[in-house]
VMD Tcl script that draws the C-alpha trace (Angstrom):
set ca {
  {34.02 -54.76 19.11}
  {31.32 -52.03 20.56}
  {30.50 -48.44 18.78}
  {31.02 -46.05 21.36}
  {29.21 -43.17 20.51}
  {29.68 -39.86 21.26}
  {27.59 -38.35 24.53}
  {24.29 -36.61 23.38}
  {25.41 -33.04 24.73}
  {28.11 -33.06 22.68}
  {26.11 -33.88 19.14}
  {24.33 -31.11 20.35}
  {27.44 -28.78 20.44}
  {28.14 -29.64 17.11}
  {25.04 -29.14 15.49}
  {25.25 -25.71 16.79}
  {28.35 -25.18 15.42}
  {26.90 -26.52 12.17}
  {23.26 -24.32 12.33}
  {25.48 -21.24 13.38}
  {27.36 -20.25 9.76}
  {24.57 -20.87 8.08}
  {22.21 -18.93 10.03}
  {24.43 -16.01 9.51}
  {24.08 -16.54 5.73}
  {21.01 -16.49 5.84}
  {20.49 -13.32 8.00}
  {22.87 -11.73 6.22}
  {21.54 -12.61 2.86}
  {18.12 -10.80 3.90}
  {20.06 -8.00 5.21}
  {21.39 -7.14 2.09}
  {17.92 -8.06 0.09}
  {16.22 -5.54 1.57}
  {18.37 -2.27 0.87}
  {18.53 -3.81 -2.62}
  {14.64 -3.75 -3.06}
  {14.90 0.05 -2.81}
  {15.10 2.92 -5.01}
  {16.90 5.78 -4.67}
  {16.57 9.05 -6.73}
  {19.91 8.59 -9.19}
  {19.13 5.07 -10.09}
  {16.32 6.71 -11.78}
  {17.97 7.07 -15.33}
  {18.20 10.20 -17.01}
  {14.79 11.70 -18.95}
  {14.78 11.11 -22.68}
  {11.83 13.32 -24.59}
  {10.20 9.58 -25.36}
  {9.50 8.42 -21.63}
  {6.84 8.62 -20.08}
  {6.38 6.01 -17.93}
  {9.25 4.35 -16.34}
  {8.11 0.90 -14.51}
  {10.85 0.06 -11.80}
  {8.25 -1.95 -9.81}
  {7.13 -4.18 -12.85}
  {3.61 -3.44 -12.56}
  {2.31 -2.72 -15.76}
  {1.07 -4.73 -18.34}
  {2.51 -3.99 -21.88}
  {-0.65 -2.93 -23.75}
  {-1.91 -0.33 -20.25}
  {2.08 0.98 -20.15}
  {1.69 1.56 -24.60}
  {-1.64 3.34 -23.77}
  {-0.53 5.66 -21.18}
  {2.51 6.41 -23.33}
  {0.33 7.17 -26.53}
  {-1.74 9.39 -23.88}
  {1.07 11.36 -22.81}
  {3.05 11.88 -26.42}
  {-0.09 13.63 -27.65}
  {-1.04 15.62 -24.91}
  {2.54 17.10 -25.03}
  {2.49 17.01 -28.96}
  {-1.30 19.38 -28.60}
  {-0.45 21.43 -25.34}
  {3.11 21.56 -24.84}
  {3.03 19.91 -21.38}
  {4.41 16.71 -20.29}
  {3.36 13.81 -17.56}
  {5.79 11.80 -16.58}
  {5.06 8.83 -13.92}
  {6.96 6.47 -12.46}
  {6.59 3.20 -10.16}
  {8.51 2.24 -7.67}
  {8.78 -0.94 -5.41}
  {10.14 0.27 -2.10}
  {11.92 3.63 -1.07}
  {14.73 4.08 0.96}
  {15.28 4.10 4.84}
  {14.14 7.74 6.24}
  {12.36 8.93 2.50}
  {9.08 10.02 2.23}
  {6.81 9.68 -1.43}
  {6.30 13.04 -1.48}
  {10.41 14.06 -0.74}
  {11.34 11.21 -3.56}
  {8.83 12.62 -5.64}
  {10.29 16.31 -5.24}
  {13.98 15.06 -5.98}
  {13.08 13.66 -8.97}
  {11.53 16.56 -10.24}
  {14.07 18.75 -9.77}
  {16.96 16.10 -10.75}
  {15.08 15.80 -13.99}
  {14.34 19.73 -14.47}
  {16.81 21.67 -12.49}
  {15.32 25.21 -13.58}
  {12.07 26.87 -13.19}
  {11.82 27.15 -17.12}
  {12.20 23.57 -17.47}
  {10.14 22.80 -14.53}
  {7.43 24.83 -15.71}
  {5.20 22.57 -17.97}
  {6.15 19.79 -15.72}
  {4.08 17.39 -14.48}
  {5.28 14.13 -12.53}
  {3.40 11.36 -10.35}
  {5.35 8.55 -8.61}
  {3.88 5.65 -6.67}
  {5.14 3.49 -4.47}
  {3.92 -0.34 -4.69}
  {4.91 -1.03 -0.71}
  {2.93 1.49 1.19}
  {0.81 2.26 -1.56}
  {1.05 5.99 -1.52}
  {1.75 8.48 -4.55}
  {3.48 11.83 -4.67}
  {3.07 14.70 -7.32}
  {4.96 18.25 -8.35}
  {3.74 20.00 -10.87}
  {5.27 23.55 -12.42}
  {3.96 27.21 -12.72}
  {2.55 27.25 -15.46}
  {0.17 23.95 -15.10}
  {-0.54 25.19 -11.75}
  {-2.37 27.84 -13.47}
  {-4.27 25.07 -15.43}
  {-4.60 21.98 -12.57}
  {-4.25 23.96 -9.53}
  {-2.76 22.08 -6.75}
  {-5.78 20.96 -5.05}
  {-6.64 19.03 -7.89}
  {-3.42 17.74 -8.54}
  {-3.43 16.67 -4.65}
  {-6.60 15.22 -5.12}
  {-5.39 13.11 -8.16}
  {-2.90 12.03 -5.64}
  {-4.84 11.27 -2.97}
  {-7.57 9.74 -4.42}
  {-7.85 8.67 -7.80}
  {-4.35 7.08 -7.37}
  {-5.15 6.24 -4.57}
  {-8.38 3.72 -4.11}
  {-7.72 1.56 -6.92}
  {-4.23 0.97 -5.07}
  {-6.07 -0.38 -2.21}
  {-6.83 -3.43 -4.09}
  {-3.30 -3.66 -6.02}
  {-3.92 -2.37 -9.12}
  {-1.43 -0.36 -10.41}
  {-2.33 -0.28 -14.01}
  {-6.03 1.00 -13.06}
  {-4.91 3.73 -10.99}
  {-2.45 5.05 -13.37}
  {-4.75 4.83 -16.54}
  {-7.42 6.71 -13.79}
  {-4.38 9.67 -13.04}
  {-3.45 9.98 -16.63}
  {-7.01 10.42 -17.67}
  {-7.90 13.09 -15.26}
  {-4.86 14.89 -15.67}
  {-4.79 15.38 -19.59}
  {-8.92 16.02 -19.27}
  {-7.78 18.78 -17.01}
  {-4.12 19.98 -18.83}
  {-6.76 20.07 -21.89}
  {-8.72 22.66 -20.63}
  {-12.10 19.62 -20.44}
  {-14.20 19.43 -16.93}
  {-12.45 17.71 -14.27}
  {-14.03 14.27 -13.89}
  {-13.16 14.65 -9.83}
  {-11.46 11.89 -7.91}
  {-13.60 8.06 -7.96}
  {-16.85 7.51 -6.21}
  {-16.62 4.78 -3.40}
  {-19.71 3.36 -2.60}
  {-20.11 2.46 1.09}
  {-20.79 -1.73 1.88}
  {-20.72 -0.68 5.02}
  {-23.66 -2.08 6.83}
  {-25.14 0.29 9.41}
  {-26.62 -2.45 10.92}
  {-25.41 -4.02 14.77}
  {-24.49 -6.60 14.84}
  {-22.36 -6.66 18.13}
  {-24.07 -6.72 21.77}
  {-23.41 -3.51 23.45}
  {-22.10 -3.91 27.43}
  {-25.40 -3.57 29.00}
  {-27.36 -6.16 26.58}
  {-23.87 -8.45 28.05}
  {-25.17 -7.59 31.43}
  {-28.84 -7.76 31.16}
  {-27.47 -11.73 29.20}
  {-25.94 -12.80 31.85}
  {-28.24 -11.42 34.38}
  {-30.50 -13.40 32.84}
  {-28.38 -17.10 33.25}
  {-27.80 -16.37 36.57}
  {-31.27 -16.26 37.70}
  {-32.50 -18.91 35.75}
  {-29.79 -21.56 36.40}
  {-30.43 -20.55 40.42}
  {-33.95 -21.34 39.97}
  {-33.60 -24.46 38.35}
  {-30.89 -25.16 40.94}
  {-33.88 -24.06 43.48}
  {-36.23 -26.08 42.34}
  {-34.46 -29.31 41.39}
  {-32.45 -29.64 44.73}
  {-35.49 -29.82 47.16}
  {-36.56 -32.54 44.91}
  {-33.72 -34.77 44.69}
  {-33.10 -34.61 48.32}
  {-36.69 -34.94 49.68}
  {-36.56 -37.93 47.05}
  {-33.63 -39.49 48.37}
  {-34.73 -39.05 51.91}
  {-37.89 -40.63 51.43}
  {-36.21 -43.95 49.35}
}
mol new
graphics top color blue
foreach p $ca { graphics top sphere $p radius 0.5 }
foreach p [lrange $ca 0 end-1] q [lrange $ca 1 end] { graphics top cylinder $p $q radius 0.2 }
display resetview
């Protein structure tokens, strides 16, 4: 008794029918996972008096988190100025790090009186961006230029190397120094490792090099071809 196998076209058709739902499930899972990783303002829990650092991105070591919490708590006790830091993994679609920071600041501190002595620093670990917002009383001690420098320089330099702990530690040290009346240490000094030595060929050099090759090649041909022809003729 001979076994009859289905034609190859039918086999391919069955395989397509089997793969289609699998591919659909995988794509749907990925599409659902992307928004799930994003952080909206209303997903951040209400603020408590003992909350100084919120790590929604899960990038901080317990040691560094404890150190920053202790530093910011001491600052609040000594000066009345309170600094909060937040790390998120991903922004919602259409959101910017500064708009997120502004919305969270106003959600936590709804009145000018509540905002006066507050500073909020937020980083997004996906885009390596940072936003900062300060109250009016803080601006008198730490001007907007310094605050923006903290977000755009002090934080972002370590972020380029994924050094999240150092980014917030450096920002904490600089903010605390300014808010306690000490001289502003300024942004980190970035050493330039860019070599100014020329390591490429200019168009003029390339043209000259190509011309030289052609000239040498033609000279070789002009020399060898007559010799070979003469040798063949004599032979």
